[in-house]
C-alpha positions in Angstrom: 5.4 -33.4 -17.7 8.4 -35.7 -17.9 6.8 -38.3 -15.7 3.7 -38.3 -17.8 5.8 -38.9 -20.9 7.6 -41.7 -19.2 4.3 -43.2 -18.1 2.8 -42.9 -21.6 5.8 -44.5 -23.3 6.0 -47.4 -20.8 2.3 -48.2 -21.0 2.3 -47.8 -24.8 5.2 -50.2 -25.1 3.6 -52.8 -22.9 0.3 -52.6 -24.8 2.0 -52.7 -28.2 4.0 -55.8 -27.2 1.0 -57.7 -26.0 1.3 -60.2 -28.8 4.9 -60.9 -27.9 3.7 -61.6 -24.3 1.0 -63.9 -25.6 3.5 -65.8 -27.7 5.9 -66.2 -24.8 3.0 -67.4 -22.6 2.0 -69.9 -25.2 5.6 -71.2 -25.4 5.5 -71.9 -21.7 6.8 -68.7 -20.0 4.9 -68.1 -16.8 3.3 -64.7 -16.1 5.7 -64.0 -13.3 8.7 -64.7 -15.5 7.3 -62.5 -18.2 6.8 -59.6 -15.7 10.3 -60.1 -14.4 11.8 -60.1 -17.9 10.0 -57.0 -19.1 10.4 -55.3 -15.8 14.2 -55.7 -16.1 14.1 -54.5 -19.6 12.2 -51.3 -18.7 14.5 -50.8 -15.7 17.5 -50.9 -18.0 15.8 -48.4 -20.4 14.8 -46.2 -17.5 18.4 -46.3 -16.1 19.9 -45.2 -19.4 17.2 -42.6 -20.0 17.8 -41.1 -16.5 21.6 -41.2 -16.9 21.5 -39.6 -20.3 19.0 -36.9 -19.1 21.2 -36.2 -16.0 24.4 -35.9 -18.0 22.7 -33.6 -20.5 21.3 -31.4 -17.7 24.8 -31.2 -16.2 26.3 -30.2 -19.5 23.7 -27.6 -20.3 23.9 -26.1 -16.8 27.7 -25.8 -17.2 27.3 -24.1 -20.6 24.7 -21.7 -19.3 26.9 -21.0 -16.2 29.9 -20.2 -18.3 27.9 -18.2 -20.9 25.7 -16.1 -18.7 26.9 -16.3 -15.1 30.6 -15.7 -15.2 31.5 -19.4 -14.9 30.2 -19.9 -11.3 29.5 -23.7 -11.5 30.2 -26.6 -9.2 29.4 -30.2 -9.8 26.5 -31.4 -7.7 26.4 -35.2 -8.0 23.5 -36.0 -5.7 20.7 -34.6 -8.0 21.7 -36.6 -11.1 22.1 -39.7 -9.0 18.7 -39.3 -7.4 17.0 -38.5 -10.6 18.6 -41.5 -12.4 17.5 -43.8 -9.6 14.0 -42.3 -9.5 13.5 -42.7 -13.3 14.7 -46.3 -13.1 12.4 -47.2 -10.3 9.5 -45.3 -11.9 9.9 -47.1 -15.3 10.1 -50.5 -13.5 6.9 -49.8 -11.4 4.9 -48.5 -14.4 5.9 -51.4 -16.6 5.0 -53.9 -13.8 1.7 -52.2 -13.3 0.8 -52.3 -17.0 1.9 -55.9 -17.2 -0.2 -56.8 -14.2 -3.2 -55.4 -16.0 -2.3 -57.1 -19.3 -1.7 -60.6 -17.7 -5.3 -60.9 -16.7 -6.4 -60.9 -20.4 -7.0 -64.5 -21.5 -4.7 -65.7 -24.3 -7.6 -66.8 -26.4 -9.0 -63.2 -26.5 -5.7 -61.8 -27.7 -5.3 -64.5 -30.4 -8.7 -63.7 -31.9 -7.3 -60.3 -33.0 -4.7 -62.0 -35.2 
């Protein structure tokens, strides 16, 4: 479910910022540069989302361990690291995929909606 939410948010953001992309393309930014810029932006957002989610999961697991399981808890650092990296890569790939589809739309078509 979490991956579906991340996918929906990333695609929705790319679609809602279509006019920003058109404006940047009109000002001379190439499609590749636009994809790189927005890909980096989504990678940064994905990194912080994954990091925050991992830290919250560690905190909640510690609280549950102390509250219900006699405090038997040890820090496992690999799972939060892997999930943070995975969310970062996933957000980057989804944003690049959505931008790849959006870049094929002619600028004139998008300006007619204004």
